[in-house]
N, C-alpha and C positions, 0 to 999 in steps of 0.2 A: 277224573281226568279233566283239562283244562279245558277249553275247545279256544283255536286259532282266531282272532277276529274275522283275519281274510278270508277262515273256512264257514263262520259265522253271514259271513257277508257271504257267501259265497251258497248255503242253506237257505239264503230268502233269496238267491234271481233264481236257483229253483225254483221258487215253491210259488214265484212267479210267472216263470215260464209253464209251470205245469197251471193257471187258472187260465192260458190262455188260450188250449183249445178248447177246454169247458163253458169260455167266456162265446167263444164262435160257434162253438154247436149250438149252444143256445140263441147267439144273436140267425142263425142260420134257421134250425126249427123256429123262431117266434118269427122272421121275418125280419125282423130286426136290424136296420141299416146302423141303428145307433151301438146296440152291441158288438153289430163288423168292426167299426169304426171304434170300439173302443180297443176287442182285442187285438185289431192291428197296431195300438199305441202300445199295448204291453210291445209285442211281438216287437216294435221300430225300437222303443226307448231303454228299451233292456240293456243294450248292449251300449248305449249313450249315462246310464248312471249312475256309473264311476266318475268320465269326465265331468257330468252336471252334478255328483257333490262335491266334487272339487275347485265349485263354480267356475267349469273354464270360458270362458268368455265363448271361443267357438263353437261348444257344445251347445251352449244357451242359444244362439244365435240360429245356430242348425235347427235347433226344435220350434222356433217361430212356425217354419216354412210347412216344416208336420206336424204343425197343431190346425193350421189351414188346414193341409190337404185332404187332414184327417175329417177337418170338417166341413170341406166340399164331399169329401164323399160319403157325410151321411144326408146328405139330400141325394146323392146318385140314385139312379133308378137301374145300375149295376154294381150296385154297394157290392155282392160277395162278388164278381171275381177277384180282385187282390187275396179274398180268403183259398182259394184256389194253389196262388205260388208256394209261398209255402211249406204245405206239407209234402209239394215237392222236391224243393228245394236245402229244405234242412236234413231229412233221410238222404239229399244231393250228396249234400258236403259233407258226413259222417261217412256218408262209402269213400267219397274220395281220401277224406283223412287216413281211414281204414289205409283205405288199396292201398296209397300212396307210400306207402310203410312197408308194402309188400315187392313194391318195384324192387331191380338186382339192386345192390350196394346197398341198401335199407336198411333199418334197423324196424323190426314187424313190431307197433305199437304194443301189445302186450306185453312184449320182452322190456322196451322202454320204461312201463311202468314197474314189471320186478325192479325191474335196474337202480329205477328211484325209492321202492322202498322198500331194496335191501340194498342197497348202494356198496356195503361190505360183503358179501357172497358174491360167490360166482357160482350165477344159474346151472344145475344137470341139466344134459342135454335133453332127454325126458320132456325135465320144464322148457327146455326150449322148442322144442318140435310144435309141443302142447300150443306157445305162445303161437305159435305162427301159425297152427291148422286155427287156434281161438282167432286172428286179425281174420284172416281170410273168410269167416264164421260169418262173423260182425260183418264183413266185407261184402256180401252176396246176401245180408237179412236186409239190410239197407238198401243195397243198390234194387230188392225186390218188393220193398215200403215203397222209394220215390216209384215205382214203374206204376208199382199196383196204385197209388193217388193219383197220379199222371191221367193213368187211363180213365181210371173213373170220372176224376174230375173233363175230361173232354168230350165222356159220353154223359152227364148231369143232364139232369131234361128239372126245371127250366131253364135253370140260370149259367147252365156249363160250358166251357171255352169254346168248344165250334159251335154252339147252337150262341152264341152273344156275335159267335163273327159270323152270324150267317151260312155257318154250314150245318146240315141235316145229318146227322148221323145216321150208320146203318142202321143202329140199338140204340137207347138210351137208356139210363136205371136212376132211379130218384135221386135228385137231391138229397134227403135225408142220408139213403144209403153213402152217400162218394161222405159227409158229414162223418156219419160214421162211424166209417172206418179212418180217416183221415185224421177228424178229431181227440177220434174218443179209441176206440179196438189199435188203431196200427202203436200208439202209447201204451196201452195194455202188455200187447206184444212184447214192446222194447222190455218193459218190464219183467213177465214173465221169463224168455230166455235172458235176462240179467244173471232171475233168479233160480233156475232151473241150472244154470248153466255155474252158480256160485254153489249148489247144493252138492255137481257134480263134481265139481275144482277140490271143494274140502273133502272127498270121500277120495279122489283120486290119488290129492296127495295133499295128505292129515298137515302136514309141520307149514305156517301157514304165518306174513309176517304181520298179523293180525288178531285181533281178538274172535271177534265175532262182527255181522254183517253191516252194524251202523261204523262199525273201525273200519271194514274195510272202504264203504263209502264216503266215509268221510277225508280217510289216505288217498283214493280216486279223486275226491272233490279236491283236493290240495295240489294233486298230483296236477289237474286238466290244465293250467295253463303254460305248462312248461310241455305235456303233449301235445297239444295242442298248435304252440309255436315251434317246434321240433318234430312236426311228424312226416317231412319230409327231409328232415334234414339230417340226424345222425346217420352214421354211416358205419357197416361192418373197417 
């Protein structure tokens, strides 16, 4: 099966995104501001990669202050602080993407995915009901993950957000615990949710517009730009 170049690009970017939590976690446990700066660089530069690849002058000009800021961060005594932001913003953003499609007059995100994969088919009522429930489940999952990362980030010791602000929390948790949840366990939970739901869906709805999990994953990656751009757009 020939794979679209855009899908390959998406896979490459996904691999780099997955590299971020590993580099960030090792930066924390090694207390290495250099690794932390590299992790943040991955997170910041990845969205800019397409424009940089096209040779966009604006993108390259923006990259200069980013590099300067990361260089300064690598010499800062509070280099860990920016790492507390991404584990809250990323699942928070995903919660908004999923949740906004549950508002009145919107089309649940999973239903949008179904219609993209099968543009010539009208989904059955039980499939649409499941799509709505699954969209709600992903929303609650990402909200829970964002709040968990936020609470652990506030209470982390010695470089947690409250302690860095000069506020002593009533209880603290080791920074290692926060990093394990925010940079490793959280992503494993997302993968587990994805795999378990996939297996259940294949059992409940045997007829699917994909052959296997790899084919499904590639189709989701290909549909992702349309899903994100239209998250709050499509109406019933």
